[in-house]
N, C-alpha and C positions, 0 to 999 in steps of 0.2 A: 193309435200310436202308443208306443211305450217310451218311457223316459230313459235315456241312456246316461248313466252317471250323474243323475240329478242330485242336488243337495237338499231336496225336500221331496215329498210325494204328493200326488194328486189328492189323496185322502187327507193328508195333514193340512194342505192348503185349503181344501173345502171346509174342513173343521174350523180353521182359523177365520175364514170369511163367513162361516155359517151358511154355506151353500148346500142346499138339500136337493137341488135339481139333478136329474140323471141325464141331462142333455149331452149327448155324445159329441156334438160340435163344440159346445162350450168346454167340455172336458179336454178335447183335443187342443183347443187354444191354450188352456191352462198348462197342459203338459208341454206344449211348445215353449211357453213363457218360462217354465221351470228349467227346461234344458238351456235356453238362451241365457237366463240369469246365471246359471251354474257356469257356463263358459265365460261369461263376463268376469265372474269371480276368479276363474282360472287365469284369465289374461291379466287382470289387474294385480293379482298376488304373485304371479309367476310360479304357481303351485297347483297341484291337484289334490283334492280331499277324498280320494278313493285310491285303492291299490291297483296299480297297473303292472302286469307281468311283461317284462321286456328285457332285451339284451342291449346294453350300451357299451361303446368302445372308447378306450382311453389310451393316451400316450404313456410310455414308460416314464414314471416320475423319477425325480432326483430324490434320493433318500428312501425311507421305508413307507412314507405316507402317500397314498393315492387319493387326491381330492376328487370327489364326484361332482358332476354339474347339475344334479337334481336331488330331490329328497329321496333318501334310500330307507326302506323299511326293513328289508332282509335280503341276504345274498343266497341265491339258490346254487349257483356255480360260479367259481372264480377261476379263470384260466390265465396263466402267465403268457408272455409274448412268445415263448418257445413252444406253446401248445400243451404244456403240462398243467394239470389241475392243481390249484393251491387248496389244500384242505382247510376246513374251518378252524382246526386246531393251530394253524400257522398264522392266523391273523385275528384282529378284533376290529370292531366298528367304533367310530367316534361320532358323537360323544358317547361315553360308556353307559350312562344311566338314563338317557332320555332319547326320544325319537322325535323327528326323523334323524337319520345319520347323514354325515357329510363327508366321511373319509373312511378308507380301509387302510389299516396299518399292519404291516408285517411284523410279527413278534421277533425281537432280537434273537431269542434262543431257538427260533425255528430253523435257522440256516437257509431260509428261502430269501431270494432277492428278486426284484423285478428284472425281467430280461427282455431283450429285443427278439424279433423273430429270426428264423434261420438265415435270412439274407441281411441281417443287421438293421432292419427297419425298426424304428422306435415309435412310429406314429400309428395310433389307433390299433394297436396289436394286443391290447388287454381287454378281453370281453368280460363284462360283469353281468351275469344273468341274475335277475332278482325281482323283488317286489318294490315298486317305486311309487312315491306319493307322500304327502304330508302325514296322512293317517289312513288306515283301512276303512274307518267309518267317519262320517261327517261330524265334525265338532258342532256342539249345540249352537254356538254363536254364528258359525258359518251357515247353518240351517236357517237361523233367524235373519241373517243378511239376505239370503236367497229369497226367503218368504217376503221380506220387505220390498225387494226389487220387483218380485212377481206381483205383489199386492198393488204397488204403485202403478205398474204398467197395466194391470188388469183394470184398475179403477179409471185410468186415463182413457180407456176405451169408451167410457161413458161420461167423460169430462169431470169426474169426481177427483177431489184432492189434488188438483193440478196447481203446482207452485209456479209463479212467474206468469208470463204471457203465453197463453196457449193459442194455437191456431187449429181450426178444424178445416180439413180439406173438403173438397166437393164430394169425395167418397166417404166422408164421415170419420176419417182417421184424425185422432187428436195428436198434435205434435207439441211437445213441451220441452223446454230447455233443461228440465231437471227430472229425469226418470228414476234416478237412483237416490233413495232417501239418505239423509245425513247419517242416521244411525248405521245403515248398511255400509256407507263409505268409511266410517270410523272402524268398523269391524274389519273390513277388507284391508285398510291401511295397516292395521296391527299385524296382519299375516304376510305382508309383502316380503318376498324373498330378496335378501341382500346378496348381490353377486360381486 
């Protein structure tokens, strides 16, 4: 198995835990846990910490500013409602000096305005092709949060470091009320997207 958009790597986790085993079954379990922990972080923060290339569609806004509904890293192509491409020289991204971006603003001097499509429709007629996500590379503290979740879950397989009352099923699965460590929760909360 390979990890898709994981916030840590198998090698990094094995180094953290000092695992020298080359057991492919155990490696598969760890890779699975890394991917699951990464998706938990996505869900809880409302963000992704990798770059995704996609096209998102927006309504024609009032005024010059188009607020986007996800973290924007870069615009590849911006098309107005009437199908004409809006050049990068005609707009800027907000905020100016930090990423991720949350808005596309048409420059006053550009002479470009947001427009409806040819039938007058203003809903979802502005496609924004670009790179989306909080960052193209995983921030160090998000990596640490992911490793904390994976470590907690990995150790729970063997009944180690279980907080609270744990139950072991007949199949040997340890169920605990607290699989996400407090430090990981603190990091995740700091990144929650406010909408």
